[in-house]
DSSP file (Angstrom, degrees, kcal/mol; ACC not computed):
  #  RESIDUE AA STRUCTURE BP1 BP2  ACC     N-H-->O    O-->H-N    N-H-->O    O-->H-N    TCO  KAPPA ALPHA  PHI   PSI    X-CA   Y-CA   Z-CA
    1    1 A X              0   0    0      0, 0.0     2,-0.3     0, 0.0    17,-0.2   0.000 360.0 360.0 360.0 135.3    0.0    0.0    0.0
    2    2 A X  E     -A   17   0A   0     15,-2.2    15,-2.6     2,-0.0     2,-0.3  -0.931 360.0-164.2-124.5 150.7    1.2    3.5   -0.8
    3    3 A X  E     -A   16   0A   0     -2,-0.3     2,-0.3    13,-0.2    13,-0.2  -0.941   9.9-170.2-134.2 156.7   -0.2    6.8    0.2
    4    4 A X  E     -A   15   0A   0     11,-1.8    11,-3.2    -2,-0.3     2,-0.4  -0.979  12.3-155.0-143.6 132.4    0.1   10.4   -0.9
    5    5 A X  E     -A   14   0A   0     -2,-0.3     2,-0.4     9,-0.2     9,-0.2  -0.915   8.1-172.6-114.2 136.4   -1.4   13.3    1.1
    6    6 A X  E     -A   13   0A   0      7,-2.8     7,-3.0    -2,-0.4     2,-0.5  -0.995  14.4-145.7-127.6 128.1   -2.3   16.7   -0.4
    7    7 A X  E     +A   12   0A   0     -2,-0.4     2,-0.3     5,-0.2     5,-0.2  -0.804  23.7 177.8 -90.9 127.3   -3.4   19.7    1.6
    8    8 A X        -     0   0    0      3,-3.1     3,-0.3    -2,-0.5    -2,-0.0  -0.754  45.0 -96.6-120.2 172.1   -6.0   21.9   -0.1
    9    9 A X  S    S+     0   0    0     -2,-0.3     3,-0.1     1,-0.2    -1,-0.0   0.894 121.5  16.3 -54.3 -44.6   -7.8   25.0    1.1
   10   10 A X  S    S+     0   0    0     34,-0.1    35,-1.8     1,-0.1     2,-0.3   0.259 126.6  38.1-117.6  10.9  -10.9   23.1    2.3
   11   11 A X  E     - b   0  45A   0     -3,-0.3    -3,-3.1    33,-0.3     2,-0.5  -0.998  57.9-135.3-159.0 156.1   -9.7   19.5    2.5
   12   12 A X  E     -Ab   7  46A   0     33,-2.5    35,-2.8    -2,-0.3     2,-0.6  -0.987  31.0-157.6-107.9 118.3   -7.0   17.0    3.2
   13   13 A X  E     -Ab   6  47A   0     -7,-3.0    -7,-2.8    -2,-0.5     2,-0.6  -0.896   7.7-169.8-105.9 120.8   -6.9   14.5    0.3
   14   14 A X  E     -Ab   5  48A   0     33,-3.0    35,-2.6    -2,-0.6     2,-0.5  -0.944   5.8-161.2-111.0 112.4   -5.3   11.1    1.1
   15   15 A X  E     -Ab   4  49A   0    -11,-3.2   -11,-1.8    -2,-0.6     2,-0.4  -0.831   7.5-169.5 -97.0 127.2   -4.7    9.0   -1.9
   16   16 A X  E     +A    3   0A   0     33,-2.8    36,-0.7    -2,-0.5     2,-0.3  -0.948   6.2 178.5-117.8 135.1   -4.3    5.3   -1.3
   17   17 A X  E     +Ab   2  52A   0    -15,-2.6   -15,-2.2    -2,-0.4     2,-0.3  -0.936  45.1  24.0-132.1 156.7   -3.1    2.7   -3.9
   18   18 A X  E    S- b   0  53A   0     34,-2.2    36,-2.6    -2,-0.3    37,-1.0  -0.664 100.9 -18.8  94.9-148.1   -2.4   -1.0   -3.6
   19   19 A X  E     - b   0  55A   0     -2,-0.3     2,-0.7    35,-0.2    37,-0.2  -0.828  42.9-160.1-105.8 136.2   -3.9   -3.5   -1.2
   20   20 A X  E     + b   0  56A   0     35,-3.3    37,-3.0    -2,-0.4    40,-0.4  -0.929  40.3 135.2-112.2 103.5   -5.5   -2.7    2.1
   21   21 A X  S  > S-     0   0    0     -2,-0.7     4,-2.7    35,-0.2     5,-0.2  -0.592  72.9 -68.4-133.9-167.5   -5.4   -5.9    4.2
   22   22 A X  T  4 S+     0   0    0      1,-0.2     4,-0.4     2,-0.2    -2,-0.0   0.792 132.0  49.3 -64.6 -24.8   -4.5   -6.9    7.8
   23   23 A X  T  4 S+     0   0    0      1,-0.1    -1,-0.2     2,-0.1     4,-0.2   0.882 121.4  30.8 -76.4 -40.1   -0.9   -6.1    7.1
   24   24 A X  T >> S+     0   0    0      1,-0.2     4,-1.8     2,-0.1     3,-0.9   0.602  95.5  86.0 -98.3 -14.6   -1.4   -2.6    5.6
   25   25 A X  H 3X S+     0   0    0     -4,-2.7     4,-2.6     1,-0.3     5,-0.2   0.836  84.9  58.9 -61.7 -33.0   -4.5   -1.5    7.5
   26   26 A X  H 3> S+     0   0    0     -4,-0.4     4,-2.1     2,-0.2    -1,-0.3   0.866 105.6  50.7 -62.5 -31.5   -2.4   -0.2   10.5
   27   27 A X  H <> S+     0   0    0     -3,-0.9     4,-2.6     2,-0.2    -2,-0.2   0.902 108.4  50.8 -69.5 -40.1   -0.7    2.1    8.0
   28   28 A X  H  X S+     0   0    0     -4,-1.8     4,-2.7     1,-0.2     5,-0.3   0.932 109.9  51.4 -59.6 -44.6   -4.0    3.3    6.7
   29   29 A X  H  X S+     0   0    0     -4,-2.6     4,-2.1     1,-0.2    -2,-0.2   0.913 110.3  48.7 -56.7 -44.8   -5.0    4.0   10.3
   30   30 A X  H  X S+     0   0    0     -4,-2.1     4,-1.9     2,-0.2    -2,-0.2   0.915 113.4  46.0 -63.8 -44.4   -1.8    6.0   10.9
   31   31 A X  H  X S+     0   0    0     -4,-2.6     4,-2.3     1,-0.2    -2,-0.2   0.872 112.4  50.0 -69.2 -37.0   -2.2    8.1    7.7
   32   32 A X  H  X S+     0   0    0     -4,-2.7     4,-2.8    -5,-0.2     5,-0.2   0.875 107.8  55.3 -66.6 -36.6   -5.9    8.7    8.4
   33   33 A X  H  X S+     0   0    0     -4,-2.1     4,-2.0    -5,-0.3    -2,-0.2   0.942 110.2  44.9 -62.1 -45.5   -5.0    9.8   11.9
   34   34 A X  H  X S+     0   0    0     -4,-1.9     4,-2.4     2,-0.2    -2,-0.2   0.902 112.3  52.1 -62.2 -41.7   -2.6   12.3   10.5
   35   35 A X  H  X S+     0   0    0     -4,-2.3     4,-2.6     1,-0.2    -2,-0.2   0.904 110.5  47.8 -62.6 -42.1   -5.1   13.5    7.9
   36   36 A X  H  X S+     0   0    0     -4,-2.8     4,-2.2     2,-0.2    -1,-0.2   0.866 110.2  51.7 -68.5 -34.4   -7.7   14.1   10.6
   37   37 A X  H  X S+     0   0    0     -4,-2.0     4,-1.3    -5,-0.2    -2,-0.2   0.929 113.2  45.1 -65.6 -44.0   -5.3   16.0   12.8
   38   38 A X  H  X S+     0   0    0     -4,-2.4     4,-0.7     1,-0.2    -2,-0.2   0.902 113.5  50.4 -63.6 -42.4   -4.4   18.2    9.9
   39   39 A X  H ><>S+     0   0    0     -4,-2.6     5,-2.9     1,-0.2     3,-0.7   0.878 106.9  53.9 -66.0 -38.3   -8.0   18.7    8.9
   40   40 A X  H ><5S+     0   0    0     -4,-2.2     3,-0.8     1,-0.2    -1,-0.2   0.826  97.3  65.7 -66.9 -30.6   -9.1   19.6   12.4
   41   41 A X  H 3<5S+     0   0    0     -4,-1.3    -1,-0.2     1,-0.2    -2,-0.2   0.839 120.1  19.5 -61.3 -32.9   -6.5   22.4   12.6
   42   42 A X  T <<5S-     0   0    0     -4,-0.7    -1,-0.2    -3,-0.7    -2,-0.2   0.036 110.1-103.3-127.8  28.2   -8.3   24.3    9.8
   43   43 A X  T < 5 +     0   0    0     -3,-0.8    -3,-0.2    -4,-0.2     2,-0.2   0.901  69.5 152.5  53.5  46.6  -11.9   22.9    9.7
   44   44 A X      < -     0   0    0     -5,-2.9   -33,-0.3    -8,-0.1     2,-0.2  -0.590  42.9-120.8-100.6 163.8  -11.2   20.9    6.6
   45   45 A X  E     -b   11   0A   0    -35,-1.8   -33,-2.5    -2,-0.2     2,-0.5  -0.622  23.4-122.7 -94.5 165.2  -12.8   17.7    5.4
   46   46 A X  E     -bc  12  78A   0     31,-2.7    33,-3.1    -2,-0.2     2,-0.6  -0.950  21.0-165.6-110.8 122.1  -10.9   14.5    4.8
   47   47 A X  E     -bc  13  79A   0    -35,-2.8   -33,-3.0    -2,-0.5     2,-0.7  -0.942   2.8-162.6-108.1 118.1  -11.2   13.0    1.3
   48   48 A X  E     -bc  14  80A   0     31,-2.7    33,-3.0    -2,-0.6     2,-0.9  -0.884   6.1-157.6-101.4 108.6   -9.9    9.4    1.1
   49   49 A X  E     +bc  15  81A   0    -35,-2.6   -33,-2.8    -2,-0.7     3,-0.3  -0.770  21.9 166.6 -91.6 108.4   -9.3    8.5   -2.5
   50   50 A X  E >   +     0   0A   0     31,-2.6     3,-1.8    -2,-0.9    37,-0.2   0.087  38.0 117.6-107.9  22.2   -9.4    4.7   -2.9
   51   51 A X  E 3  S+     0   0A   0      1,-0.3    -1,-0.2    36,-0.1    36,-0.1   0.870  79.6  46.0 -55.1 -38.3   -9.5    4.7   -6.7
   52   52 A X  E 3  S+b   17   0A   0    -36,-0.7   -34,-2.2    -3,-0.3     2,-0.5   0.252  82.0 120.7 -92.8  12.8   -6.2    2.9   -6.9
   53   53 A X  E <   -b   18   0A   0     -3,-1.8    34,-0.5   -36,-0.3    33,-0.4  -0.676  38.3-174.6 -80.3 125.5   -7.0    0.3   -4.2
   54   54 A X  E    S+     0   0A   0    -36,-2.6     2,-0.3    -2,-0.5   -35,-0.2   0.727  71.3  18.3 -88.6 -26.9   -6.8   -3.2   -5.7
   55   55 A X  E     -b   19   0A   0    -37,-1.0   -35,-3.3    31,-0.1     2,-0.5  -0.980  58.7-169.0-151.8 131.4   -8.0   -5.1   -2.6
   56   56 A X  E     -b   20   0A   0     -2,-0.3   -35,-0.2   -37,-0.2     2,-0.1  -0.946  14.8-167.0-127.6 109.7   -9.9   -4.0    0.5
   57   57 A X    >>  -     0   0    0    -37,-3.0     4,-1.9    -2,-0.5     3,-0.8  -0.390  39.7 -97.2 -91.9 171.7  -10.1   -6.5    3.4
   58   58 A X  H 3> S+     0   0    0      1,-0.3     4,-2.2     2,-0.2     5,-0.1   0.798 122.6  60.5 -60.3 -30.8  -12.4   -6.4    6.4
   59   59 A X  H 3> S+     0   0    0      2,-0.2     4,-1.3     1,-0.2    -1,-0.3   0.886 106.5  47.1 -65.1 -36.0   -9.5   -4.8    8.5
   60   60 A X  H <> S+     0   0    0     -3,-0.8     4,-1.9   -40,-0.4    -2,-0.2   0.870 108.8  54.0 -68.9 -38.2   -9.5   -1.9    6.1
   61   61 A X  H  X S+     0   0    0     -4,-1.9     4,-2.4     1,-0.2    -2,-0.2   0.899 105.3  54.5 -62.0 -39.8  -13.3   -1.6    6.3
   62   62 A X  H  X S+     0   0    0     -4,-2.2     4,-2.5     1,-0.2    -1,-0.2   0.880 106.0  51.7 -61.4 -39.4  -13.0   -1.4   10.0
   63   63 A X  H  X S+     0   0    0     -4,-1.3     4,-2.2     2,-0.2     5,-0.2   0.905 108.5  51.7 -63.5 -41.6  -10.6    1.5    9.8
   64   64 A X  H  X S+     0   0    0     -4,-1.9     4,-2.5     1,-0.2    -2,-0.2   0.930 110.5  47.8 -63.5 -44.5  -13.0    3.3    7.5
   65   65 A X  H  X S+     0   0    0     -4,-2.4     4,-2.6     1,-0.2     5,-0.2   0.934 109.9  53.3 -61.5 -44.3  -15.9    2.8   10.0
   66   66 A X  H  X S+     0   0    0     -4,-2.5     4,-2.3     1,-0.2    -1,-0.2   0.914 114.1  41.0 -55.5 -45.6  -13.7    4.0   12.8
   67   67 A X  H  X S+     0   0    0     -4,-2.2     4,-2.4     2,-0.2    -1,-0.2   0.784 110.1  57.1 -80.3 -26.0  -12.8    7.2   11.0
   68   68 A X  H  X S+     0   0    0     -4,-2.5     4,-2.3    -5,-0.2    -2,-0.2   0.955 112.0  43.0 -62.2 -47.5  -16.2    7.8    9.7
   69   69 A X  H  X S+     0   0    0     -4,-2.6     4,-2.5     2,-0.2    -2,-0.2   0.914 113.3  52.3 -65.0 -41.9  -17.5    7.8   13.3
   70   70 A X  H  X S+     0   0    0     -4,-2.3     4,-2.1    -5,-0.2     6,-0.2   0.936 110.8  47.6 -57.5 -46.3  -14.6    9.9   14.5
   71   71 A X  H  X>S+     0   0    0     -4,-2.4     5,-2.0     1,-0.2     4,-0.9   0.893 111.4  50.0 -62.9 -40.4  -15.4   12.4   11.8
   72   72 A X  H  <5S+     0   0    0     -4,-2.3     3,-0.3     1,-0.2    -1,-0.2   0.888 112.8  47.8 -64.6 -39.6  -19.1   12.5   12.7
   73   73 A X  H  <5S+     0   0    0     -4,-2.5    -2,-0.2     1,-0.2    -1,-0.2   0.838 121.4  34.7 -71.2 -33.3  -18.2   13.0   16.4
   74   74 A X  H  <5S-     0   0    0     -4,-2.1    -1,-0.2    -5,-0.2    -2,-0.2   0.319 109.7-109.9-109.3   7.5  -15.7   15.8   15.8
   75   75 A X  T  <5S+     0   0    0     -4,-0.9     2,-0.5    -3,-0.3    -3,-0.2   0.784  81.0 121.2  72.1  26.4  -17.3   17.6   12.8
   76   76 A X      < -     0   0    0     -5,-2.0    -1,-0.2    -6,-0.2    -2,-0.1  -0.842  56.1-144.8-122.3  93.0  -14.6   16.5   10.3
   77   77 A X        -     0   0    0     -2,-0.5   -31,-2.7    -5,-0.1     2,-0.6  -0.216   0.7-142.2 -63.4 145.5  -16.4   14.6    7.6
   78   78 A X  E     -c   46   0A   0    -33,-0.2    23,-0.5   -10,-0.2     2,-0.5  -0.942  17.0-170.6-103.2 121.9  -14.8   11.6    5.8
   79   79 A X  E     -cd  47 101A   0    -33,-3.1   -31,-2.7    -2,-0.6     2,-0.5  -0.974   8.0-155.5-116.8 122.2  -15.6   11.5    2.2
   80   80 A X  E     -cd  48 102A   0     21,-2.6    23,-2.1    -2,-0.5     2,-0.8  -0.859   5.5-151.7-105.4 124.7  -14.5    8.3    0.4
   81   81 A X  E     +cd  49 103A   0    -33,-3.0   -31,-2.6    -2,-0.5    23,-0.2  -0.854  34.7 147.4 -94.5 112.6  -13.8    8.2   -3.3
   82   82 A X        +     0   0    0     21,-1.9    22,-0.1    -2,-0.8    23,-0.1  -0.628  11.5 169.2-146.1  78.8  -14.5    4.7   -4.6
   83   83 A X        -     0   0    0     21,-0.2     2,-0.3    -2,-0.2    21,-0.1   0.633  65.3 -46.3 -72.5 -13.2  -15.8    4.9   -8.2
   84   84 A X  S  > S+     0   0    0    -33,-0.0     4,-0.8    20,-0.0     3,-0.5  -0.979  89.3  77.6 173.1-167.3  -15.6    1.1   -8.7
   85   85 A X  H  > S-     0   0    0     -2,-0.3     4,-2.0     1,-0.2     5,-0.1  -0.286 100.2 -29.4  76.1-161.1  -13.4   -2.0   -8.3
   86   86 A X  H  > S+     0   0    0    -33,-0.4     4,-2.5     1,-0.2    -1,-0.2   0.797 132.5  58.4 -66.6 -32.9  -12.8   -3.9   -5.2
   87   87 A X  H  > S+     0   0    0    -34,-0.5     4,-2.3    -3,-0.5    -1,-0.2   0.948 110.5  41.6 -61.8 -49.6  -13.3   -1.0   -2.8
   88   88 A X  H  X S+     0   0    0     -4,-0.8     4,-2.4     1,-0.2     5,-0.2   0.902 113.9  53.0 -67.0 -39.8  -16.8   -0.3   -4.0
   89   89 A X  H  X S+     0   0    0     -4,-2.0     4,-2.7     1,-0.2    -1,-0.2   0.918 111.2  46.4 -61.6 -42.8  -17.6   -4.0   -4.1
   90   90 A X  H  X S+     0   0    0     -4,-2.5     4,-1.4     2,-0.2     6,-0.3   0.903 112.8  49.4 -67.1 -40.0  -16.5   -4.4   -0.5
   91   91 A X  H  <>S+     0   0    0     -4,-2.3     6,-1.6    -5,-0.2     5,-1.5   0.881 115.2  44.0 -66.5 -37.8  -18.4   -1.4    0.7
   92   92 A X  H ><5S+     0   0    0     -4,-2.4     3,-1.4     3,-0.2    -2,-0.2   0.908 109.3  56.1 -71.4 -43.1  -21.5   -2.5   -1.0
   93   93 A X  H 3<5S+     0   0    0     -4,-2.7    -2,-0.2     1,-0.3    -1,-0.2   0.816 115.7  38.2 -60.8 -30.8  -21.2   -6.1    0.1
   94   94 A X  T 3<5S-     0   0    0     -4,-1.4    -1,-0.3    -5,-0.2    -2,-0.2   0.358 109.7-123.9-100.1   4.5  -21.1   -4.9    3.7
   95   95 A X  T X 5S+     0   0    0     -3,-1.4     3,-1.5    -4,-0.1     4,-0.3   0.639  73.1 130.8  57.9  19.3  -23.7   -2.2    3.2
   96   96 A X  G >>< +     0   0    0     -5,-1.5     4,-3.0    -6,-0.3     3,-1.3   0.704  56.6  76.3 -72.1 -15.6  -21.2    0.4    4.5
   97   97 A X  G 34 S+     0   0    0     -6,-1.6     5,-0.3     1,-0.3    -1,-0.3   0.704  90.9  56.4 -64.5 -14.8  -22.0    2.4    1.3
   98   98 A X  G <4 S+     0   0    0     -3,-1.5    -1,-0.3    -7,-0.3    -2,-0.2   0.623 115.6  35.4 -86.8 -14.5  -25.2    3.3    3.2
   99   99 A X  T <4 S+     0   0    0     -3,-1.3     2,-0.4    -4,-0.3    -2,-0.2   0.810 111.9  59.0-103.0 -45.1  -23.2    4.7    6.2
  100  100 A X  S  < S-     0   0    0     -4,-3.0     2,-0.5    -9,-0.1    -1,-0.1  -0.720  86.9-114.3 -96.9 135.6  -20.2    6.2    4.6
  101  101 A X  E     -d   79   0A   0    -23,-0.5   -21,-2.6    -2,-0.4     2,-0.3  -0.551  37.7-165.8 -70.0 118.4  -20.4    9.1    2.0
  102  102 A X  E     -d   80   0A   0     -2,-0.5     2,-0.3    -5,-0.3   -21,-0.2  -0.841   7.6-175.0-109.2 145.9  -19.1    7.7   -1.4
  103  103 A X  E     -d   81   0A   0    -23,-2.1   -21,-1.9    -2,-0.3     3,-0.1  -0.928  29.8-133.8-136.0 158.3  -18.1    9.7   -4.4
  104  104 A X  S    S+     0   0    0     -2,-0.3     2,-0.3   -23,-0.2   -21,-0.2   0.654  88.0  11.5 -84.2 -19.1  -17.0    9.0   -8.0
  105  105 A X  S  > S-     0   0    0      1,-0.1     4,-2.0   -23,-0.1     5,-0.1  -0.981  71.8-113.0-155.2 160.2  -14.1   11.4   -8.0
  106  106 A X  H  > S+     0   0    0     -2,-0.3     4,-2.2     2,-0.2     5,-0.2   0.911 118.2  55.8 -62.3 -41.9  -12.0   13.6   -5.8
  107  107 A X  H  > S+     0   0    0      1,-0.2     4,-1.7     2,-0.2    -1,-0.2   0.906 106.8  49.0 -57.7 -43.5  -13.5   16.7   -7.5
  108  108 A X  H  > S+     0   0    0      1,-0.2     4,-1.0     2,-0.2    -1,-0.2   0.909 111.5  49.2 -61.9 -43.0  -17.0   15.5   -6.7
  109  109 A X  H  < S+     0   0    0     -4,-2.0    -1,-0.2     1,-0.2    -2,-0.2   0.835 112.1  49.1 -65.2 -33.2  -16.1   15.0   -3.1
  110  110 A X  H  < S+     0   0    0     -4,-2.2    -1,-0.2     1,-0.2    -2,-0.2   0.778 109.1  50.9 -79.4 -27.5  -14.5   18.4   -2.9
  111  111 A X  H  < S+     0   0    0     -4,-1.7     2,-0.2    -5,-0.2    -1,-0.2   0.644  85.7 101.0 -86.2 -14.7  -17.4   20.3   -4.4
  112  112 A X     <        0   0    0     -4,-1.0    -3,-0.0     1,-0.1    -4,-0.0  -0.518 360.0 360.0 -71.4 135.4  -20.1   18.7   -2.1
  113  113 A X              0   0    0     -2,-0.2    -1,-0.1     0, 0.0    -4,-0.0   0.379 360.0 360.0-112.4 360.0  -21.0   21.1    0.7
């Protein structure tokens, strides 16, 4: 798994590529923690771009739920970009797509108010 973080005026965009499994999900947790800390400093949202994720295991889904709830509790929304592929399939199979805000692109996630 690889990540890249971009700070924007109104968002912290975390791009994740590769596999999110039991081995790499602690890294996702670590990077989301940093993103949420940065976002809270300036009242930004966190956009998690999972377009390049090839595999999303249940451990990765657990991290998404944790940060969705954290964002809801602290007023820092988590917006997940999952236009297709294994990420979207995993989110739909577990019905987490009904809980977590999903978007087709980073631009779409950034323009939502």
